[in-house]
BATORLUM-532127 format. One record per residue (C-alpha): x, y negated, z negated; residue in one letter. Coordinates in pm, whole numbers, plus 32768, in hexadecimal, padded with zeros to 4 digits. Last residue first. Layout:
<drentors>
XYZA/...
</drentors>
This chain:
<drentors>
89C10CE13668I/885D0D2335F2L/87670C3B369FL/861D0C0C35E8M/84CC0BA73672C/839D0AC73640D/82360B3F363EG/813C0BC6373AY/81860D3136E4S/81EE0D153577Y/824C0BE734A4F/824D0A6C34B6H/8362099E3416M/830008D532E5R/846C087F3291A/8443092B313EE/83B80A5D31F0I/84DF0A6232DFA/85CB0A4331B8K/85210B703118Q/85450C34325BY/86B80BE03263A/86DB0C643101R/86210D9D3172L/87150DD13291V/88460D9831B7K/87C90E9330B4E/877E0F9431BFR/88E00F883241D/88EA0F3133B2C/88AE0FED34F1F/881411233450C/873B10353384S/868B0FCF34C6V/8618113934E8L/858E11363386M/84CA0FFB33D7L/843F10AF3507L/83E111E3343BT/830711023367S/830C10D031EDK/82BA0F5E3217P/824D0EF53374L/834A0E773471H/83E60D2E34DAF/84270D1D3650N/85590DB536F0T/86930D5A37B0L/87A90E52376BL/891D0E4537ABM/8A260F5637D7D/895A107B385DV/89C211DE38B8A/8A2612743768R/893211EF3664I/898E12483500R/88DF13473424R/88E312EC32B3P/87D3128032DEP/86A612C933BEY/866B1325352AL/854F14153576F/855F14AD36D3I/841715483744E/846B152A38B4T/83B615A839E6R/845615E43B37G/853015433C3CH/86AD15383C3CN/87DE14713CA1S/891214A63BCAV/899913B73AC5V/8AF613763A41T/8B14132938D0G/8C251427387FD/8B2C150D37D2E/8A55151B3908R/892B1438393DA/87E6148B39F3C/86F3147038D3S/87C4134B3855E/878A1290399AL/861412D13999V/85E0127D382AR/86B11140384BV/85D710C8396AT/84A311053894T/8541103E3777T/85490F053849G/86250E60394BV/87680F25392EA/88A10E53395BL/89CC0F1939DCV/8B220E7D39A2R/8C660E6E3A65K/8D9C0F443A37H/8DAE0F903BB0A/8D5B10FD3B6CG/8C3C10863A93H/8BA40FD03BB8T/8BE710EF3CA8R/8B3611E23BC0N/8A0311053B9CV/89FF10B83D11L/8A2112283D6EM/88FE12883C8CA/882811783D2BT/886E11F13E8DE/8841135F3E31E/86E8130B3DAES/8674132E3C47L/8504138C3C3DW/842413B13B0DY/82E214533A92V/829114273922E/826C151737FCS/821014A0369FH/82F214D93574M/829015B63452K/83041512330EH/83BF15FF3224E/850215353239E/8444140831B6A/842314AA3060N/82FA14052FB5A/8212146830D1V/812413723179S/820C12E93284V/811412133341P/8096126E349CK/80A311373579F/819F11CB366FT/80CA1304366FG/7FDE12583760P/80D4129C387CG/81D811C13924V/8223123C3A83H/839C12363A91L/844111C13BD1T/85AA11523BF1V/8615101F3CACA/87540F793D23A/88070E2E3CFBE/895E0D9A3D35N/89CF0C523C9CV/8AA80B893D89G/8A360A2C3D27A/89520A1A3E57A/88A60B563DDDR/88740ABA3C86L/87E3097D3D1DD/86F60A493DF7N/867B0B093CC4L/864109C23C0BI/858109303D32E/84AD0A6A3D63P/843E0A443BF9T/849A0B283AD8F/83E00B13398CH/82FA0C3F39C9L/84280D2739DDG/843D0D623868A/82D10DD1387CT/82F20F1C392EP/817B0F06396BA/80830FFF38DEA/7FAC11123979V/80B211513A83A/808611F93BD8G/80C1110F3CFAE/821E10F43D8CN/82760F923DF1R/828B0E973CD2A/839D0D9A3D25Y/82E50C623CACV/828D0D1E3B6DT/811D0D643B30Q/80500CEE3A05Y/80620B8B3A8ER/7FC10BD63BDDE/7E8A0CA03B88S/7E8B0BF23A36D/7E2F0AAF3AEBF/7CCC0B2B3B2AS/7C6D0B7239C3V/7C9E0C9C38DCD/7BCB0CA037A3K/7C5E0C17365FR/7CFB0CDD3543T/7E590D0335C9I/7ED40DFB34C2Y/7E330F193585P/7F0C0EE036B9P/7E650E4E37F2L/7DDD0F4E38E6P/7DB00E7B3A24I/7C480EB73A8DH/7BC30F9D3B9AG/7A6B0FA43C3BY/7A910F373DA5R/7C0B0F343DD1R/7C3B10693CF9Q/7B2F11233DB8L/7BD810C53EFFG/7D1F115B3E84A/7C5F12953E1FS/7BEB12C03F85D/7BC5143A3F91D/7A5C141D3F1FT/797814CA3E23N/7A71148E3D0BF/7AF415B13C3EE/7B5415AD3ACFI/7C4C167039FDL/7C4A15EA389CF/7D50157A37A1T/7D5B16043640G/7EB7169D3659D/7E2D17FC3691D/7D69178C37C3N/7BF0176137D6R/7B1F17D238FCG/7A8417853A4FL/79DE163C39F7V/793315B13B2CT/796D145C3BC9F/788E13673C7EE/786D12833DA9D/770012823E19G/771C114D3EF6S/762710793E2FV/770F10333D0CN/766A10193BB7L/767B0ECB3B06S/777A0E6D39FDG/77DA0D253AA0D/79250DB53B15D/787B0ED83BC8L/783210213B1CL/789211803B8AL/778C12933B84S/77B113B13A8DA/77B3152B3AB3S/77BE162C399BI/783017863A04G/792917B738E9P/78CA16EA37B6L/793A1584378EA/78571529366DR/795A15723560K/7A5C14AE3625G/79AE136235F6P/7A7712DD36A2K/7B36139137B4L/7CAA13B237FFM/7CFE1424395EA/7DB215323A24V/7D3B15043B86W/7C9B15CE3C9CR/7C1D15373DE0R/7D4F15103EBCE/7DDC16643E5ES/7F3116FD3E9BG/7FC616833D54P/7EBB161E3C55V/7EB714A13C42K/7F3314193AF6E/7EB1134E39D3V/7D6712B33A3EL/7CC3120E3914L/7B4A123C390FI/7A47119D382BE/78FB1253381CF/779C11D237E0K/767C12BE3790A/755C12883882G/747A11543869D/74EB10CE39BDI/74B8122A3A49R/75AF12D13B37G/75B4140F3A66G/76A8138A3968K/770B121E398ER/786B11B539F1A/798810CB3998F/7AE210B03A2FM/7C48107339BDR/7D3810EC3AC9G/7D9B0FBA3B87R/7EE510753B90L/80220FC73B22V/81470FC73C14R/829410703BD2T/83CD0FBA3C47D/84A00FF53B0EN/85D50F1A3B0AF/87500F3B3B28I/88240DFE3B36L/898D0E493B89A/8AC30D7B3B39D/8BB40D3D3C5BG/8BAB0BC43C40P/8B520B573ADDT/8A190B6C3A08L/89DA0AB138C4Y/89B109523950N/889609B03A40R/87D30A283911I/87B608B738C2D/866B08B4397BG/85CB095C384FF/85EB0821377DP/86E4085D3664H/86D708D434FBI/881B09373450E/88870A6F3399C/89B40AE332D3E/89BB0C563282G/8B340C5832A7T/8B5A0D873389V/8A070D983436R/89FF0C25347FD/888C0BD63492L/87FF0ADD358DV/86980A7A353CM/85E10A1C3679M/84C10925368FR/83AD0937378FS/836A083E38A5G/8400092139ADD/82AE09A93A15R/820A085539F2K/80F707EF38FEG/816F08FE3810A/809E0A3B380AP/7F610A57373BF/7F040B1135FDQ/80630B05356DA/80750BA53415V/81040A893343L/7FAE0A3832A9E/7FAA0B8C31FFP/80D40B33311FP/81CB0C523148L/824A0D1B301FE/83620E15305FY/838A0F8E3070D/84A810473113F/853B10DF2FD6L/83E011632F82A/840312683094T/850A13142FC0S/860E13CD308CL/864B151D2FE6M/
</drentors>
């Protein structure tokens, strides 16, 4: 049994970052030595000092959907209001999506609702969705009345900030809640370890001989699902779509073959690489869905260094980090971060495990 309580800690509410740093690279970075447990706090730009020629930087290039929308039932301004979170487009259809709906008890099959503009008013173009049914996992199957779901997101969509960010999204979130290398649209949450990188830092690393490549994992809403069972091993992990290209797999294997290091940017990158890893640490290209759940005493096979933000208590992500470094060392580092008034979660500071 792996007790979920072992991954608990107390976080002062004021340390939950509600806004990003003034500049992308303006965050702080705690560097944790996985062997000794020693940690130091640096500006994020110092990441340049921890990578050497021939090392590989692997990041997740998913892009966050503008998938949070609002609607009124029956196209009436006084109709029941719905909040939509687009999760995943149904393969082979431009109109059908898997989505989360609030309030779910009112989302009965056959109900239609008109999308709302930013100011809360009804659109005049007749854009709407219809509830087709409810899925076993509590999500819904919906259908828009147009094939242009990208256009709907532009007109009505909001960036879906995490639930612990208590403010409404504003214009700058459209940029700052995306990584500078975001390419493949499909996530409901950003791979937040990558939010700190600027084009200048990436260019400096390339010039220093650091190689880079991407994986894709479309982060799903399950990433925020708490571990609610006492025995963490009984937690049901969420499923997410991923791609690991032949090019990226070859770079990882070539890097290790040259006795150099692979730095994974974020836990989502780790989940992809470990989903495709053999026992000897080599990886093979693949595309599919992963439900991999990484927790101690399992050790990571395909990654040598991890850049990650600070995670919620009792979360699967904190458990994953504890596969890189003993849980006790990680939680001591978290306590030092709290004492140093570092900022936590998506828009917060970060940790580099070396």
